[in-house]
C-alpha positions as a printed Julia matrix, in Angstrom:
138×3 Matrix{Float64}:
  -8.43   -2.12    1.92
  -4.72   -1.5     1.56
  -1.84   -3.31   -0.08
   1.74   -2.88    1.14
   4.32   -4.17   -1.3
   7.76   -4.8     0.16
  10.9    -5.93   -1.62
  13.53   -8.36   -0.38
  15.47   -5.42    1.16
  12.51   -4.64    3.48
  11.74   -1.47    1.55
   8.11   -0.57    0.93
   6.84    0.67   -2.4
   5.21    3.99   -1.55
   3.1     6.29   -3.68
   2.73   10.04   -3.75
  -0.88   11.09   -4.09
  -1.82   13.57   -6.79
  -2.29   17.22   -5.7
  -5.89   17.04   -6.98
  -6.91   14.37   -4.43
  -9.51   15.57   -1.89
  -7.93   13.65    0.97
  -4.2    13.97    1.69
  -3.14   15.69   -1.56
   0.62   15.6    -2.28
   1.13   13.16    0.6
   3.13    9.96    0.45
   1.13    6.83    1.23
   1.56    3.09    1.48
   1.54    1.25   -1.85
  -2.21    0.95   -2.5
  -5.41    2.09   -0.83
  -8.94    1.79   -2.08
 -12.55    1.01   -1.44
 -14.23   -2.33   -1.84
 -17.08   -2.17   -4.33
 -20.52   -3.66   -3.67
 -20.39   -7.45   -4.04
 -16.59   -7.52   -4.05
 -14.34   -9.13   -1.44
 -11.37   -7.32    0.08
  -9.11   -9.74   -1.76
 -10.64   -8.95   -5.16
 -10.57   -5.23   -4.38
  -6.87   -5.48   -3.48
  -6.13   -7.19   -6.79
  -8.21   -4.66   -8.76
  -6.87   -1.57   -7.01
  -3.25   -2.71   -7.36
  -3.69   -3.05  -11.11
  -5.67    0.2   -11.42
  -3.29    2.38   -9.39
   0.13    1.07  -10.43
  -0.54   -1.32  -13.32
   0.73   -4.37  -11.46
  -1.2    -7.64  -11.42
  -1.21   -9.61   -8.21
  -3.04  -12.86   -7.5
  -4.24  -13.02   -3.9
  -6.81  -15.79   -4.48
  -4.95  -18.12   -2.11
  -4.28  -15.46    0.48
  -6.21  -13.34    2.93
  -5.64  -10.04    4.66
  -2.5    -9.98    6.79
  -4.32   -7.9     9.42
  -7.5    -5.88    9.84
  -8.05   -2.58   11.61
 -11.57   -1.89   12.82
 -13.04    1.57   13.27
 -16.49    3.03   14.01
 -17.85    2.91   10.44
 -16.12   -0.16    9.08
 -12.72   -1.78    8.75
  -9.58   -1.82    6.62
  -7.96   -5.07    5.51
  -4.2    -4.9     4.91
  -2.42   -7.21    2.5
   1.38   -7.5     2.73
   3.22   -8.71   -0.34
   6.9    -9.3    -1.03
   7.91   -8.75   -4.63
  11.01   -7.22   -6.2
   9.3    -4.97   -8.73
  11.13   -2.72  -11.16
   9.2     0.54  -10.79
  10.09    1.49  -14.36
   7.67   -1.26  -15.46
   4.71    0.18  -13.53
   1.91    2.11  -15.2
   0.61    4.71  -12.75
  -3.01    5.84  -12.71
  -2.55    9.54  -13.45
  -5.55   10.86  -11.5
  -4.53    8.93   -8.37
  -0.76    8.49   -8.24
   1.87   11.13   -8.99
   4.92    8.9    -8.43
   6.18    5.79   -6.67
   9.47    4.83   -5.08
  11.04    2.26   -2.79
  11.63    3.54    0.75
  13.09    1.91    3.82
  11.64    2.25    7.32
  13.83    5.23    8.24
  12.82    7.2     5.14
   9.12    6.47    5.62
   9.27    7.51    9.28
  11.17   10.68    8.37
   8.55   11.57    5.75
   5.85   11.02    8.4
   7.75   13.19   10.89
   7.91   15.96    8.26
   4.13   15.59    7.66
   4.77   14.41    4.1
   3.49   10.85    4.68
  -0.02    9.94    5.84
   0.5     9.27    9.53
  -0.82    5.78   10.16
  -0.46    5.09   13.88
   1.08    1.68   13.14
   3.54    2.79   10.45
   6.69    1.83   12.35
   5.19   -1.5    13.4
   4.3    -2.3     9.78
   7.96   -2.93    8.93
   8.48   -5.01   12.07
   5.36   -7.12   11.59
   6.25   -7.74    7.98
   9.77   -8.81    8.87
   8.73  -11.04   11.79
   5.85  -12.82   10.12
   6.88  -12.59    6.48
   4.63  -11.58    3.64
   2.89  -13.27    0.77
   5.53  -13.94   -1.89
   4.51  -14.27   -5.51
């Protein structure tokens, strides 16, 4: 599952993965990504992973995934949240996240073009979908 946190300026909170990560080291990524544990729902995993990776508590108990992408061995649920978070208040999980920052669509797409951002095929659409349909607001 993944969580994309946007602010009211339509910027996404992005994270830079630690150089020690096996997959996509030193790459920028959407806000949160993680695996659902046995017996856990995607919603609970999204809440847990958001707190673990950036130290931010989110309550998604009255929400569901904004969209789901299916692939051969499973699926990824994506949660879109709008929240104006002060990144100075976040507590990053050292072994996962090197840094975070707010980035607008142009910056994210430029990072992807430079092979510095994990290249999700729907990255550009993510900003459009979020803006057209809104996002869960705390």
